[in-house]
Each structure stands twice: as C-alpha cells, then as structure tokens.
C-alpha positions in Angstrom: 124.6 -94.1 -131.5 126.2 -93.2 -128.3 125.0 -91.0 -125.4 127.2 -89.2 -122.9 125.5 -88.4 -119.6 127.2 -85.7 -117.5 126.2 -84.9 -114.0 127.0 -81.4 -112.6 126.1 -79.1 -109.7 125.9 -75.3 -110.0 126.8 -72.9 -107.2 123.8 -71.4 -105.4 122.3 -68.5 -107.4 124.1 -69.5 -110.6 121.3 -71.0 -112.6 120.3 -67.9 -114.5 123.9 -66.9 -115.4 124.7 -70.4 -116.4 121.6 -70.6 -118.7 122.6 -67.3 -120.3 126.1 -68.6 -120.9 124.8 -71.9 -122.3 122.6 -70.0 -124.8 125.6 -68.0 -125.9 127.7 -71.1 -126.7 124.9 -73.1 -128.2 126.4 -72.9 -131.8 129.7 -74.2 -130.4 128.0 -77.2 -128.7 125.8 -78.1 -131.7 128.8 -77.8 -134.1 130.7 -80.6 -132.2 131.4 -83.4 -134.7 128.7 -86.2 -134.5 126.3 -84.2 -132.3 122.7 -85.4 -132.9 120.9 -84.0 -129.8 121.7 -82.1 -126.7 119.6 -81.9 -123.6 120.6 -80.0 -120.4 118.3 -80.3 -117.4 118.7 -78.7 -114.0 116.8 -78.7 -110.7 116.2 -75.6 -108.5 119.0 -76.8 -106.2 121.5 -76.5 -109.0 121.9 -80.3 -109.6 121.9 -80.9 -113.3 122.5 -83.5 -116.0 123.5 -83.2 -119.7 122.5 -85.8 -122.3 124.4 -85.6 -125.5 123.5 -88.0 -128.2 126.3 -88.6 -130.7 126.8 -90.7 -133.9 129.3 -92.9 -132.2 131.5 -93.4 -129.1 134.6 -92.8 -131.2 133.4 -89.4 -132.4 132.2 -88.5 -128.9 135.6 -89.4 -127.4 137.3 -87.4 -130.1 135.5 -84.3 -128.9 137.0 -84.6 -125.4 139.3 -81.5 -125.6 136.5 -79.3 -127.1 134.0 -80.5 -124.4 136.5 -79.8 -121.6 137.0 -76.3 -123.0 133.2 -75.8 -123.0 132.9 -77.0 -119.4 135.8 -74.6 -118.5 133.6 -71.7 -119.6 131.3 -72.6 -116.7 134.0 -72.9 -114.0 132.8 -69.8 -112.1 129.3 -71.3 -111.9 130.2 -74.9 -111.0 130.3 -76.2 -107.4 132.4 -79.2 -108.4 133.8 -80.6 -111.6 131.2 -82.4 -113.8 131.3 -86.2 -114.1 130.6 -88.0 -117.3 129.6 -91.6 -118.3 129.0 -93.0 -121.7 126.6 -95.6 -123.1 125.8 -97.2 -126.3 122.2 -96.4 -127.2 120.0 -99.5 -126.6 116.8 -97.8 -127.7 115.9 -94.4 -129.1 112.1 -94.0 -129.1 110.4 -90.7 -129.8 106.7 -89.7 -130.0 
C-alpha cells in the first residue's frame, strides 16, 4: 500500500464552500483507480491535509492528471498550491 499526504491552505472564509465542493466531487475522488481510503482534515485557520491510501505507488502516480484536475476545482478556495509527498505504508493499524 501507498499513502499520499497533501498539505494545503484555504483562503480565509473558504472552509464551508470547500467542504461543500468536496462533498459534490466525492464520487470522482473515490472512483480513482486504486483508492482505498480518503481522509481530509482541516484546522479553523484553513490549514489542511489529505491522506489518500492507495493500492500502490504506481497506481497513485498514474492518477496524477486526474488528481490535478480535482485540485483545480478548488483553485478559488486555495491560498497556495497544495504540496504532496508519498510514502510506502509501513503499518496500517485500525481498531
């Protein structure tokens, strides 16, 4: 498994609109090849982080164009372009 961690910052006052947009494109996000789990977390100041768990790094990398298009839908709400890093999953524990 592979996890992509993407940090972002929303413009002031954009959290509610971004959340509404996110809910509207949920099917598109969850339909990305190899998607296992998607978590998006945001602080009141607009700083946020996305964790997407995928079957493999190769599949995740293959989704790059689709992921860029999804982020483009948020361009009016973003204070700066998001930054992503990827990691091979070392442990995946759940309770």
